[in-house]
C-alpha positions, 0 to 999 in steps of 0.5 A: 499499500505504499506506492499509494503515497506516491501515486497520490503525489503524482495525482496532486502534482499534475492538478495542480497545473490544470486550469480546469482544478485552479478555475473551480478551487482557485489554488495554483501550483505555489502558495500556501494553498498548494501545499496544505491541500497536497499535505492534507493526505499525510495528515490524514494518514497520520490521524489513522496511527491510533486507530490503526492497532485496535481496528486491526486487533477488533477485526482482524487483518482482512477486517483492517484493509476492508475498513482501509477500503471503505475510508478509500471508497467513501473518501474518493466520492466525496473528493470527486463531488466537491467539482460540483460544489466547488467546496475546497473543505469537501475537497480536503476532506475527502482527501484526508478520508483516502489519507486515513483509509490508506494509513489502515489498510497499509498498516494490515496489508503487508502481514496479511499477504506475508502470512496468508502465502505458503513459504515458497511463494512468499518472496515472490509475491511480496517482492511483487507487492514491493513500491518500486514495482508500483512505479510503473502505476505512477508513470502509467497514469502521468500518461493517461493523465497528460492525454485526457488533459490535452483533449480536454483542457477546460473541463473538468473531466480530467482530474475526474478521471485521475480521481477516478484511477486513484480510487481504483489502485487504492482499492 
């Protein structure tokens, strides 16, 4: 699940330069607003730290992964619908829910995967789930995002596609 944070950094880096995103939320690539909007994902993850242990102890590793994924889905819906309201607070709330969910599922998933595999498969599967492998997802996202952006410069769609892709990678 560590790959999600890198993906999110690429996501925000690309969205902050889109004119449609700037026109809705009045955020440019530089300034305090950009820093806060970018870091709220991490702040949501830090807020989840006291919850991770009790959730995984109470519901198990699979329950922790499921709980985290629900937070990611809800956060994506909140974030994606913020273009309809134009409220920055709603967008930031969705980002913090994403960070919260990623932290919970990211803590539960590695131990679940490594403990549920046969010993002969463990090293191969754990290696595939390494964050460096998932860097290809970020590269693919950048390509798709650039293509959407170039075809619909003024439309809201390019960054909505990016948010939907973020949800599909996280869940």
